[in-house]
C-alpha positions in Angstrom: 30.0 -53.4 -6.0 28.1 -50.7 -7.7 28.7 -47.1 -6.6 25.5 -45.1 -6.2 25.2 -41.9 -8.2 24.9 -38.5 -6.4 21.4 -38.1 -7.8 20.3 -41.4 -6.4 21.8 -40.6 -3.0 19.9 -37.3 -2.9 16.6 -39.1 -3.5 17.0 -41.0 -0.3 14.6 -40.0 2.5 17.4 -39.2 4.9 18.4 -36.3 2.6 15.0 -34.7 2.5 16.1 -31.8 4.7 19.1 -31.1 2.5 16.9 -31.2 -0.7 14.5 -28.7 0.9 17.2 -26.4 2.0 18.7 -26.5 -1.5 15.2 -25.8 -2.9 14.6 -22.9 -0.6 18.1 -21.4 -1.4 17.7 -21.8 -5.2 14.2 -20.3 -5.3 15.1 -17.5 -3.0 18.2 -16.6 -5.0 16.3 -16.8 -8.3 13.6 -14.5 -7.0 16.1 -12.1 -5.5 18.1 -11.6 -8.7 15.0 -11.8 -10.9 13.4 -9.0 -8.8 16.6 -6.9 -9.1 16.6 -7.3 -12.9 12.8 -6.7 -13.1 13.0 -3.5 -11.1 16.2 -2.0 -12.4 16.4 -3.4 -15.9 12.7 -3.6 -16.9 11.2 -0.9 -14.6 8.6 -3.4 -13.4 7.2 -3.9 -16.8 4.4 -5.0 -17.6 2.9 -4.0 -14.2 4.9 -0.8 -13.5 1.8 1.2 -12.5 0.6 -1.5 -10.1 4.1 -1.7 -8.5 4.4 2.1 -8.1 1.0 2.1 -6.2 2.1 -0.9 -4.2 5.4 0.6 -3.2 3.8 4.0 -2.4 1.2 2.3 -0.2 3.6 0.1 1.6 6.1 2.9 2.1 3.4 5.1 3.6 2.2 2.4 5.9 5.7 1.5 7.1 6.5 5.1 7.7 3.3 6.0 9.5 3.3 2.8 11.7 7.0 3.0 12.6 6.9 6.7 13.4 3.8 6.2 15.5 5.6 3.4 17.5 8.6 5.6 17.9 6.6 8.6 19.2 3.8 6.9 21.2 5.3 3.7 22.5 9.1 4.4 22.7 8.7 8.1 23.4 11.4 9.0 21.0 11.7 12.7 20.3 11.7 13.4 16.6 10.7 15.9 14.0 8.7 14.4 11.1 9.0 16.0 7.7 7.6 14.2 4.7 8.8 10.6 5.3 11.8 11.6 7.2 12.2 11.2 11.0 14.9 13.5 12.4 16.1 12.9 15.9 17.6 15.4 18.4 21.2 14.1 17.8 20.7 15.2 14.1 20.5 11.6 12.9 17.6 10.8 10.6 15.8 8.1 8.8 14.2 8.5 5.4 11.6 5.9 4.5 11.5 5.6 0.8 10.3 3.0 -1.8 13.3 0.8 -1.2 12.0 0.5 2.4 8.6 -0.7 1.3 9.3 -4.4 1.8 7.6 -5.4 -1.4 10.5 -7.5 -2.6 10.6 -9.6 0.5 6.8 -10.0 0.5 6.9 -11.0 -3.2 9.8 -13.5 -2.5 7.8 -15.2 0.3 4.6 -15.3 -1.8 6.4 -16.8 -4.9 8.3 -19.3 -2.7 5.1 -20.6 -1.2 3.3 -20.6 -4.5 5.9 -22.9 -6.0 6.3 -25.1 -2.9 4.4 -28.2 -2.2 1.2 -28.0 -0.2 -2.6 -27.5 -0.6 -4.0 -24.4 -2.2 -6.4 -24.2 0.8 -3.5 -23.9 3.2 -1.7 -21.5 0.9 -4.8 -19.4 0.8 -4.5 -18.4 4.5 -0.7 -18.9 5.1 0.5 -16.6 2.3 -1.6 -13.6 3.6 -0.5 -14.3 7.2 3.1 -14.5 6.1 2.8 -11.2 4.2 1.4 -9.5 7.3 4.2 -10.9 9.4 6.8 -9.6 6.9 5.2 -6.2 6.9 5.4 -6.2 10.7 9.0 -7.3 10.4 9.6 -4.3 8.2 8.0 -1.9 10.7 10.1 -3.5 13.4 13.2 -3.0 11.2 12.5 0.8 10.9 11.8 1.1 14.6 15.1 -0.7 15.5 16.9 1.5 13.0 15.4 4.5 14.9 16.7 3.2 18.2 20.2 2.7 16.7 20.1 6.2 15.2 19.3 7.7 18.5 21.6 5.6 20.7 24.4 4.3 18.5 24.5 6.3 15.3 27.9 5.0 14.5 26.4 1.5 14.0 23.6 2.7 11.7 25.1 1.4 8.4 26.0 -2.0 10.0 22.4 -2.3 11.3 20.8 -1.1 8.1 22.9 -2.9 5.5 23.7 -6.2 7.3 21.9 -7.1 10.5 18.4 -5.8 10.0 18.3 -6.6 6.2 19.2 -10.1 7.1 16.4 -10.2 9.6 13.9 -10.4 6.6 15.5 -13.5 5.3 15.6 -15.2 8.7 11.9 -14.5 9.1 11.2 -15.8 5.6 13.2 -18.9 6.4 11.3 -19.5 9.7 8.0 -19.1 7.9 9.1 -21.5 5.2 10.2 -24.0 7.8 6.8 -23.7 9.5 5.2 -24.3 6.2 7.3 -27.4 5.2 7.4 -29.0 8.6 3.9 -28.2 10.1 1.4 -27.1 7.5 2.3 -28.7 4.2 1.1 -32.3 4.5 3.1 -34.0 1.7 6.8 -34.8 2.4 7.7 -36.4 -0.8 7.3 -33.9 -3.6 8.9 -30.4 -4.0 6.1 -28.6 -5.9 2.4 -28.7 -6.0 
């Protein structure tokens, strides 16, 4: 009796979901650590100017949209100075370049670009996903504002763990929608 190799076992159709999860995880980790090295080690070379403008634009949008929601929808009392929202209980939120969401948007974009599927579908799904991730980022700042006002002792937990993880949950959901509903081919991993 011949024992099958691990590689041949993984090629079986019943392990498709496992292969796709491994693919998602590998690409996401590669992009995550690659981005960290590119930003800290290489200062975004060779597109440093573009990245500076992108981060500035996204940071400004996230700040303006989240502070508008805080003031006009949630009715939170706050003082706005620059890109800082200060609440009556003296807690505050500074929205800076690390809050821009560009890394997560780039992760999603690259993940979809290297995944299987038609370029026609990628042409509309990638921009839609980018908008959803931007909205997720605005929601993240709004939720951090609520935590700052009502439970400031949990701000670090919310900021560093729960709401940061929310990005990756949304990216995973978008990717599942892509692989299960939009991408027609089920047999290959890349385009």
